[in-house]
N, C-alpha and C positions, 0 to 999 in steps of 0.2 A: 504494500500500500504506500502511496505517496505521502510524504511528510508535509505538514503545514509549514508555510514560510512565515516565521515570526515577524520579519521586517515588513513583508507584504501585508500581513494581518494588521499591523499597526498603521500602515499607510491607508489601508482600507477603512479602519475606524476613523481616521482623521478625515478621509474623504466623505464618509457617511455623515460625519458631524457637520462638515461644511454644507453638504446637500440639505441636511435637515434644518440648519439654522439660517441659510441664506434666503434672499428674496426669490420669487419664482423664476425670474429670468436667469439668475445666477445658478439656480438648481439645474435648469435645463442646459445651461452652458457646460456645467460639470458632467452631466450625463452624456452630452454629445461628445465630449472629449473621450470619455471612457468607451463609448460605442465605436469611435474611430480607432482607438487602440485595439479593441477586440476584432474589428473587421480586418485590420492589417495583419493581425496575428493569424486569423483564419486563412487568409490568402497564402501566407508563408507556410502554414502547416500543411495545407493541401498541396502546395507546390512541392514541398519536401517529401511528402508521403506518396504523391502521385495517385492519390485516392481521396474520396470524400464527396460531400454533397454541398457544393459551394453556393448554389442558388438559395436553398432553404436556410443554410447557415447565415447568409447575409440578410435574408428577410426577417429572421427571428431575433437578430442581434439587439435591436432597440428594446424589444420586450424583455429579454433576459437582463440587459443592463439596467433597465428601470426597476425590475424586480429586486435584483441584488444591490443596486446602488441606492434605491430610495424607498423600498417597500418591505422587503422581508426582514423579520427580526431574527437575524442570524449572526454568528460570530465565527469567522474562519479559524480562530485559534481553538474553538471548541465545537468542531463540526457535528458532534453527537450530543450536544447539550439537550437534555430532555425536553425543555420548554421551547426549543427553537421552532420557527415556522418550517413547514415542510414544502419543498419544491420538487416537482417531478416533470421532467421533459419527456412527455409521452412520444413525441416524434424523435425518437432516440437516434435516428440516422443523422441528425444534425448535431452530433456530439462535439464537433470541432468548435462550434460557437459556444456551447456550454463550457467546454474545457478552457477556452480562452477567457471567458467571463470569470470562471472560478479562479484561474491563475492571476488575472489582473485584480481580483478582489482578495488575494492573499491566501487562498486555500492551499496552494503549493507554488513553488517557484516558477516564474514564467519560462525559465530555461528548459523546463520539462516539456514544454509545448513542441520542441524540436523532435521529440520522440513519437509524435502522433502516428499511430498505426505501424510503428516499427516492431519487429519481432520481440516478444516478451515485454513490450511496453505496457504500462498500466493504462495508457490512453488508447483503449481499443476503439474500433469503429463505432461501437455503441457503449453507452455509459455502464460502468460496472461498480456497484456499491462497495464491494470488498476491496477495490483497488484505488478508488478516487474519493478523497474527502469532499463532501458537499453533494455527492450523488446519493439520493435516498433509496432508489431501487433501480435494478437493471431494466433497461427499456430497449426496444428495437422492433419486436413484433408489434405492428400498429394495432391499436385498439386495446392494449393492455395497461398502459400507464394511467389512463383516466379511471378505470375501475379501482386501481390501487389507491389513487388519490381519494376516492370516495371512502375507501376503507380507512385511510389515515384520518379523515375528518370524523368518521364515525367512532374511531378509536379514541380521538380526543374527547368526544362527548362521554364515552363510557368511562374514561379514566378521569373525567372532570378536569381536563387541562384546557388552557386558553389558547394554545397555538393555532395558527391558521394554516390552511393547505392551499397551495396554488399549483396548477397543472397547465402546461402548454401543449396544445394539440395542433397537428397539421390539419388543413381543411380537407385534403383528400382522405385523411385518416377517418374523418367523420362518416365515410361510407361503410365503416365497420359497425355492425349491429351491436357489439358489446358496449360501445360508447353510449348508445341510447338507452340500453338497460341501466348503465351507470347513472345517466342523467335522471332517469325515472326514479331510481333508488334514492339519489341525493335529495330530490324534491320531496319524496315520500317522508324522509326523515328530517326534513327542514334543516338541512346542513348549511346554515348561514355562515359557517367558518370556511366554506369551500368556494374558491374562485377558479373557473376554467377560462383560459385564454386561447382563442383560436387564431393561429397564424394564417390569416385569410389572404394568401397570395394568389389564389385562383389557378394555380398550376400544380400538377402532380407528375409523377413519372410517365412520360409519353404523351400527355395531352392536358388540356384545360379541365378543371374539375367539372364544369357544367357540361362538357361534352361527354365525360366519362359516366357521371351519375349526378344529376342536378341536385344542388344543395339549397338553392334559393326557393322561397324566402327563409334565409337561415335564422335571422333574429326571431321570426315568428315561430319557427320550430322550437327554439329554446324556451320561448315564452309558453308555448303550448304544453311543454313538459314541466312547467311550474317554476322556471328559473326567471330571474331578472336579467334581461338582455341589454347590453350596452354596446354601441357600435362606435368605434373611434379610428382615427388615423394611427396605424401601428408604428409609425415612425415619428410621431409627435410625442415627445416625452411628457409634456405638460398634460396632454389629453390622457396618456397612459396612467400617470400618477393619479389623476382624478378618477379614472374609471376603475382603478384597482382598489378603491376604498370599499369597505364592507357595505352591504345594503342595510338601510334602516328598517327594511321590512323583515329582515331575518331570513330571507330566501338566499339560496346559492346564487352566485353571480356568474354570468357568461359574458366575457368581453370578446367581441368580434373585432379583432385588430386588423384592419385593412392594410395590407403590406404589398410591397413589390418584390418579387423573387429576384435575388441578385442585387438588392438595393445598394447603391453607391458605386457600382461599376457599370459604365454605360453599355458595354457590349454584352453584359450578362443579364441586365435588367429585363424582366418579363419575357425571357426566352426559355421555352420548354426544354431545349436540348442541354441547358446548363443545370438540370436537376442532378446529374451525376457525371459531369464532364470536368476535366482537369485543364486549366489554362497552360499554354506553352510559355517559354521563358519571356518572350516579348509581351505576351498578354499579362503576365505577372507584373512586369515592370510598369505597364500602363495602369493596371489595377491599383498598385501601390501608390503611383503618382496621383491618381484620381482620389484615392482615399486619404491622401495627405493634404488636400486643398482645404 
């Protein structure tokens, strides 16, 4: 298992303090900086590994950064603290973005990112709880992470604990029936401590989601299952911070975060072929230049 980075954890605490105490514009600026760091790391990781899911990694980055930078009650120096908030990346194939976020938040040294998907590396192609601090459960098979998150929220109630549970799903992943069973269960038990965030980039492997299996009207689907649905720009940190607040109604919250697959890199944005494509050397240089502006 990777070891926590004490220096990185301290820097993370300082950054979280700045985000929490600054005015809204300064908070957003801090989160944008963190997102840019994560995106550059993702490109470098996938370039080095020659494997990965760069389109989805770049679309989900702002969601992950907002959660870890401004929402989750977590401490990278104590990744198994009993009262920590739980976070699950159900779309586990976008592990590179999660690893980069965790590293830049002090869960382990950023130098470890260079081992992404190398033989015997802890940073597998899908998150592994036994190897990576900050990973709550192994994910990869789509449709599994959300039911686990429902279980975490229900466990908090049974144990009389106050921690919250957050789960990020891909929109193509919502074609799995297990997710709707989980949604129905969460509403039945009034799990107000649960928030599901959909990375709504409208692309999946091989095609657009609406061509594969129509999801719209998506917000109405969540509402009909007993959830409070909120729709936001998934690259707007201020909107995300607001949308990720608990519901005063006590219902579970579904945040539909409208995103762009490949966000930040012009030749990758909204292109279906970049679901599982690796940029060449020239494209890597261009991507890093665009992400440094």
